[in-house]
C-alpha positions in Angstrom: 196.3 131.0 184.5 192.7 129.6 184.2 190.8 130.2 181.0 188.0 132.7 181.0 184.8 130.7 180.6 181.4 131.5 179.1 180.4 130.3 175.7 179.5 133.0 173.2 181.4 135.6 175.3 183.2 136.9 172.3 180.5 136.9 169.7 179.7 140.6 169.9 183.5 141.4 170.1 184.2 139.3 166.9 181.3 140.9 165.1 182.7 144.3 165.9 186.2 143.3 164.9 185.0 142.0 161.5 183.4 145.3 160.5 186.5 147.1 159.4 188.1 144.3 157.4 184.8 143.5 155.8 184.3 147.1 154.7 187.9 147.1 153.3 187.3 143.9 151.3 184.0 145.2 149.9 185.4 148.6 149.1 188.3 147.0 147.2 186.1 144.6 145.3 183.8 147.5 144.4 186.7 149.5 143.0 187.9 146.5 141.0 184.4 146.0 139.5 184.3 149.7 138.4 187.7 149.6 136.7 188.0 149.3 133.0 189.0 145.7 132.0 192.4 146.8 130.8 193.1 148.5 134.2 192.4 145.3 136.2 195.8 144.0 135.4 197.6 147.1 136.5 199.4 148.2 139.7 196.3 149.8 141.2 194.3 146.6 140.7 197.0 144.6 142.4 196.9 146.9 145.4 193.1 146.5 145.6 193.5 142.7 145.5 196.2 142.8 148.3 193.9 144.9 150.4 191.0 142.4 150.0 193.2 139.4 150.7 194.6 140.9 153.9 191.1 141.8 155.1 189.8 138.3 154.3 192.7 136.6 156.0 192.1 138.7 159.1 188.4 137.8 159.1 189.2 134.1 158.6 191.5 134.0 161.5 189.1 135.8 163.8 186.3 133.5 162.9 188.4 130.4 163.1 189.8 131.2 166.5 186.4 132.1 167.8 184.7 128.9 166.7 187.7 126.8 168.0 187.2 128.4 171.5 183.5 127.7 171.3 184.1 124.0 170.3 186.6 123.5 173.1 184.1 125.0 175.7 181.3 122.7 174.5 183.7 119.7 174.3 183.1 119.5 170.6 186.5 117.9 169.8 187.6 114.3 170.2 191.0 115.2 171.7 193.6 112.5 171.2 195.9 111.3 174.0 199.4 111.0 172.4 202.9 111.1 173.9 204.9 114.0 172.4 208.2 115.5 173.4 208.6 119.2 174.0 211.0 119.4 171.1 208.3 118.0 168.8 205.9 120.7 170.0 208.3 123.7 169.7 210.1 123.0 166.5 207.0 122.5 164.2 205.5 125.6 165.8 208.6 127.7 165.0 208.7 126.3 161.5 205.0 127.3 160.9 205.7 130.8 162.2 208.6 131.2 159.9 207.0 129.7 156.8 203.5 131.0 157.1 203.8 134.2 159.0 207.3 135.4 158.0 208.5 135.5 161.6 212.3 135.3 161.8 213.2 132.5 164.2 216.9 131.8 163.2 218.3 133.5 166.3 216.0 131.8 168.8 217.7 129.7 171.5 216.3 126.3 172.4 217.2 124.4 175.6 214.8 121.5 175.7 215.1 118.4 177.9 214.2 115.0 176.5 210.8 114.9 178.3 207.3 114.2 177.0 203.8 115.3 177.7 200.5 113.7 176.7 197.7 115.3 174.7 196.4 116.1 171.3 199.6 116.9 169.4 198.1 119.2 166.7 196.1 121.2 169.3 199.2 121.5 171.6 201.3 122.6 168.7 198.7 125.2 167.8 198.8 126.6 171.4 202.6 126.7 171.4 202.6 128.5 168.1 200.1 131.1 169.3 202.1 131.8 172.4 205.4 132.0 170.5 203.7 134.5 168.2 202.5 136.5 171.1 206.0 136.7 172.6 207.5 137.7 169.2 205.1 140.5 168.5 206.8 143.3 170.4 209.8 143.4 168.0 210.2 143.3 164.2 213.3 141.1 164.8 212.3 139.0 167.8 214.9 137.0 169.8 213.3 134.4 172.0 214.8 131.9 174.5 212.8 128.7 175.0 213.7 126.2 177.7 212.0 123.0 178.8 212.2 121.4 182.2 210.4 118.7 184.1 209.7 117.8 187.7 208.0 114.8 189.3 204.5 115.9 188.2 204.7 118.4 185.4 206.9 119.7 182.6 207.1 123.3 181.4 208.3 125.5 178.6 209.7 128.8 179.7 209.5 131.4 176.9 211.4 134.7 177.3 211.9 137.5 174.8 214.5 140.2 174.7 211.7 142.6 173.8 208.7 141.1 175.6 205.1 142.3 175.1 203.7 144.5 177.8 201.8 143.3 179.7 203.2 139.8 179.3 199.7 138.3 179.8 197.4 140.5 177.8 194.0 141.7 179.1 190.8 140.1 177.9 190.3 140.7 174.1 187.3 143.0 174.7 189.5 145.2 176.9 192.1 145.8 174.3 192.2 148.4 171.4 190.4 147.1 168.4 191.9 146.7 164.9 194.6 144.0 165.2 195.8 143.9 161.6 196.5 140.1 161.7 193.1 139.1 163.2 195.1 137.4 166.0 193.4 139.2 168.9 191.9 135.9 170.2 195.2 134.0 169.9 196.3 134.2 173.5 192.9 133.3 174.8 192.6 130.3 172.4 196.0 129.0 173.6 195.0 129.1 177.2 191.8 127.2 176.4 193.7 124.6 174.5 196.2 124.1 177.3 193.4 123.9 179.9 191.6 121.3 177.9 194.8 119.2 178.0 195.4 119.6 181.7 197.9 122.5 181.3 198.0 126.2 182.0 199.9 129.4 181.3 201.7 131.4 184.0 203.8 134.6 184.1 207.0 133.9 186.0 210.7 134.9 186.0 210.2 137.5 183.3 208.5 135.1 180.8 205.7 132.8 180.1 205.5 129.3 181.6 203.5 126.8 179.7 202.8 123.9 182.1 201.9 120.5 180.8 201.1 117.2 182.5 203.8 114.5 182.3 203.3 111.6 180.0 
C-alpha cells in the first residue's frame, strides 16, 4: 500500500483533533486553580489532574506523529542502514506495547524465521509497534498471530488478529470519526510512511496485514 503523499495534508485535521483535548486540559487546570488549597490534595483534584494528563498525552502523540510524517516526507531524517532480524523488530515492539500502553501480549503467537531486513532499526520498530497496536485495538484482550517469512527478494511479517479491526486498512484519518482518545489516529498513516521510506509497504492479504521489507 503506497503512502498518501502531500506535505501539510494533515495540518488542519490535527488542529481540529487538538481542540477537544486542549479544552479538557484547560478546563481541568482552571478548576484546580479555583479550588481551595486544602482541596487540591483530594480525590476531585486527582481526577482533574488525570483528565489533564490524558488530554496532554493525546495532544503530544498527535503532534509527534504529525511532525514525524512531515519530516519523512521532506527527507528530514538521516536514516541508518542496519541489518536487523524480524524477531528484533517484533519483540521490542511488543514489549513497548505491554509496558507503556498496557496492551496484553502474553497470549500472542510468534512464528518468525531467522531472516533479516535492512533499515533504520528504531524507525522500523516504531512502524511495527504502530501496526501491532492497530491490529490489537478491536478487542480489550487481543490475541494476535505474527509470522515472518522470506522469499528471494523480500521478507514479510503477517499479522492476524482473532478480532481484527474493520476495515483492516483504515480510511484516511480525515475520513474517520474524530476524537480518538489515545491520539493515535495518525498511527497507521505514520507506519506506512516509515515502511515506504525504508523500501517496504503494507498490504491486506489472507485476512491480515502483510508488512513487506527488503532483504538484507
